[in-house]
C-alpha positions as CSV (number, residue, x, y, z in Angstrom):
1,M,-8.2,162.5,35.3
2,K,-11.9,163.4,35.9
3,T,-13.4,162.3,33.0
4,T,-11.8,158.8,33.2
5,I,-13.4,158.6,36.7
6,L,-16.2,159.2,35.9
7,T,-16.4,157.2,33.2
8,S,-15.3,153.8,35.2
9,I,-17.8,155.0,38.0
10,L,-20.3,155.2,35.0
11,I,-19.3,151.8,33.6
12,T,-19.3,150.0,36.8
13,L,-22.2,151.3,37.6
14,S,-24.3,150.0,34.2
15,L,-22.7,146.2,35.1
16,L,-23.2,146.1,38.3
17,V,-27.5,147.2,36.7
18,R,-27.0,145.1,34.7
19,A,-26.2,141.9,36.6
20,Q,-29.4,142.8,38.9
21,A,-31.0,142.6,36.6
22,Q,-30.1,139.7,35.0
23,Q,-30.4,138.1,39.0
24,E,-34.0,139.3,39.0
25,N,-34.4,138.1,36.0
26,N,-33.2,134.4,37.0
27,I,-35.2,134.2,40.5
28,R,-37.4,131.4,40.8
29,T,-41.0,131.8,42.0
30,I,-43.8,129.3,43.6
31,F,-46.0,130.2,41.2
32,T,-43.8,130.8,37.6
33,H,-41.0,129.1,35.8
34,G,-41.8,125.6,36.9
35,K,-43.7,123.0,35.4
36,S,-47.3,122.5,37.5
37,G,-49.7,119.9,37.2
38,G,-52.0,117.9,39.6
39,Y,-52.9,114.4,41.1
40,G,-54.9,112.2,43.4
41,A,-54.4,110.0,46.0
42,I,-56.2,106.6,47.4
43,N,-54.5,106.0,51.1
44,N,-55.3,103.4,52.7
45,K,-54.2,104.0,56.8
46,F,-54.1,101.1,59.8
47,T,-54.2,103.0,63.3
48,S,-56.0,102.7,66.0
49,I,-59.5,104.6,68.2
50,H,-60.1,104.6,71.4
51,G,-57.2,101.6,71.8
52,E,-59.1,99.3,68.8
53,F,-57.5,99.0,65.2
54,A,-58.8,100.9,63.1
55,N,-58.7,100.8,59.4
56,I,-59.4,104.6,57.9
57,V,-59.7,104.8,53.6
58,E,-59.0,108.6,52.2
59,V,-58.4,110.6,49.3
60,Y,-57.0,113.2,48.3
61,G,-55.7,115.9,45.4
62,G,-54.5,119.3,44.0
63,W,-52.8,121.5,42.3
64,Y,-49.4,120.1,42.1
65,I,-46.2,123.0,41.5
66,N,-43.2,123.5,40.1
67,Q,-43.4,119.4,40.4
68,R,-42.4,120.2,44.6
69,F,-45.5,121.9,45.8
70,L,-48.6,120.0,46.6
71,L,-51.9,122.5,47.4
72,G,-54.8,120.5,47.8
73,V,-58.1,118.9,50.0
74,G,-58.9,115.6,51.3
75,G,-60.7,113.8,53.8
76,G,-61.3,110.1,54.7
77,A,-63.0,107.9,58.1
78,T,-62.6,104.6,58.9
79,T,-64.4,101.4,57.3
80,N,-64.4,98.7,59.8
81,F,-65.8,97.7,63.4
82,I,-64.4,99.9,66.9
83,K,-66.1,97.9,69.3
84,V,-67.9,100.8,72.0
85,P,-67.7,99.8,76.0
86,A,-70.8,99.6,77.4
87,S,-69.8,102.0,79.5
88,E,-69.7,104.8,77.2
89,S,-71.9,104.0,75.2
90,F,-75.1,106.1,73.7
91,A,-77.1,102.3,73.6
92,P,-75.6,100.3,75.7
93,N,-77.5,97.2,74.5
94,E,-77.3,97.7,70.3
95,R,-73.7,96.5,68.9
96,M,-72.4,99.6,68.9
97,S,-69.0,101.2,66.7
98,Y,-67.7,104.2,67.3
99,M,-67.0,105.7,63.7
100,Y,-64.0,108.5,63.2
101,G,-63.5,110.7,59.4
102,Q,-61.6,113.9,59.0
103,A,-61.9,116.7,56.0
104,G,-59.1,119.5,55.6
105,M,-56.1,121.5,53.4
106,V,-53.7,118.6,52.7
107,N,-50.1,119.3,51.5
108,E,-47.5,117.4,49.8
109,Y,-43.5,118.7,49.7
110,V,-41.2,116.6,47.5
111,L,-38.1,115.8,47.4
112,G,-37.0,114.9,44.0
113,S,-39.6,114.3,42.1
114,N,-38.2,113.0,38.7
115,A,-35.9,110.2,40.9
116,P,-36.9,106.7,41.1
117,V,-37.7,106.9,45.2
118,H,-37.5,109.8,47.0
119,A,-39.1,111.5,50.1
120,V,-42.2,112.9,50.6
121,I,-43.6,115.4,53.5
122,H,-46.9,114.9,53.8
123,W,-49.3,117.6,55.8
124,F,-53.1,117.3,56.9
125,N,-54.5,120.0,58.6
126,G,-58.8,119.8,59.0
127,A,-61.6,119.0,60.7
128,G,-62.3,115.5,62.6
129,F,-65.6,113.7,63.7
130,Q,-66.7,110.7,65.8
131,L,-69.6,109.6,66.4
132,Q,-70.6,106.1,67.8
133,Y,-73.5,103.8,65.7
134,N,-74.9,100.9,65.7
135,R,-73.4,98.4,63.2
136,P,-74.8,94.7,63.0
137,N,-73.6,91.6,61.8
138,F,-73.7,90.7,58.5
139,Y,-76.1,87.8,58.9
140,N,-78.7,90.1,60.9
141,D,-78.5,93.3,58.5
142,Y,-81.8,93.4,57.5
143,D,-83.2,91.7,61.2
144,Y,-86.8,93.9,61.3
145,N,-85.0,94.8,65.3
146,Y,-82.4,96.5,63.5
147,R,-82.8,100.6,64.7
148,D,-81.2,103.6,63.0
149,I,-79.2,104.4,66.3
150,N,-76.9,107.3,65.8
151,S,-75.2,109.4,68.8
152,D,-74.3,113.4,68.9
153,T,-71.4,113.9,66.8
154,E,-68.4,115.2,69.0
155,W,-65.8,117.3,66.6
156,F,-62.6,118.1,66.5
157,Y,-59.3,120.3,65.1
158,V,-56.5,117.5,63.8
159,T,-53.4,118.0,62.7
160,E,-51.5,115.3,61.2
161,P,-47.7,115.6,59.7
162,G,-46.1,112.8,57.8
163,I,-43.7,111.4,55.6
164,Q,-44.1,109.0,52.8
165,V,-41.5,106.9,50.5
166,E,-42.2,107.8,47.3
167,L,-42.2,105.4,44.4
168,N,-42.5,106.5,41.1
169,L,-44.4,103.3,38.9
170,F,-45.3,104.7,35.4
171,K,-45.2,108.7,34.5
172,W,-48.4,108.6,35.9
173,M,-48.6,107.0,39.0
174,R,-46.8,106.5,42.2
175,V,-47.1,104.8,45.2
176,S,-46.0,106.3,48.5
177,P,-45.7,103.7,51.6
178,G,-45.6,106.3,54.7
179,V,-46.3,106.5,58.8
180,S,-47.9,109.9,60.9
181,Y,-48.9,111.1,63.4
182,R,-52.5,112.1,64.4
183,F,-52.9,115.2,66.8
184,A,-56.8,116.0,68.0
185,F,-57.5,118.8,69.7
186,E,-60.4,118.8,72.1
187,D,-62.1,122.2,73.1
188,G,-60.5,124.4,74.9
189,G,-57.0,122.9,72.8
190,K,-56.7,119.3,75.5
191,L,-55.1,116.9,73.2
192,N,-57.4,113.4,72.7
193,N,-55.5,110.8,73.3
194,D,-58.3,108.4,72.9
195,I,-58.3,109.8,68.9
196,S,-54.7,110.3,68.6
197,G,-52.3,108.2,66.9
198,F,-49.8,107.1,64.9
199,N,-50.9,105.8,61.4
200,A,-48.9,103.7,59.0
201,S,-49.8,104.2,55.4
202,L,-50.4,102.8,51.9
203,A,-51.0,105.9,49.2
204,F,-51.8,105.5,45.1
205,K,-51.1,108.2,43.6
206,F,-52.2,109.3,40.1
207,G,-51.9,112.5,37.6
208,K,-49.2,114.9,36.1
209,F,-46.8,114.6,38.1
């Protein structure tokens, strides 16, 4: 009787250990047992800086892990004229424009990467800067009175969560319209409302997905 019970216990333990081992072998981690690649993106954002329309062009890219998670870096800056009011201008007699830029870490989590249309959670974290600079009209770029005037650079901590709808055009190319919100924090953790704001964006992505 005791032998039968002991044998049953040993068999049960053996089955449990084997099942546990099989279960551990089936565990999938971020860095193993998956397909990884990489891609880069050109992104154009439409937003506002100091209440004025601003166009931001940025590039980003990185390591695409398990067809789900992008670990990358990126940066961008405004490209258009953003008028500085005379009351805030570093040089009131000059045609001064604001410039904003940012650089840092970019992460994306892709939901259903192989589906023709799917969602992407996008998140930027890094440093942002603002300055004023003299931006003449195109017709007087070469005026002998032109002077290179730049103000001191202001720096911010920037975090920008967003979401995209991604379309798989080809195996190597995707297009992703999206929206995001830029939170810019000054020293002391105060939110800068002149820099913070919503973005509408359109990204073109190229790489191994």
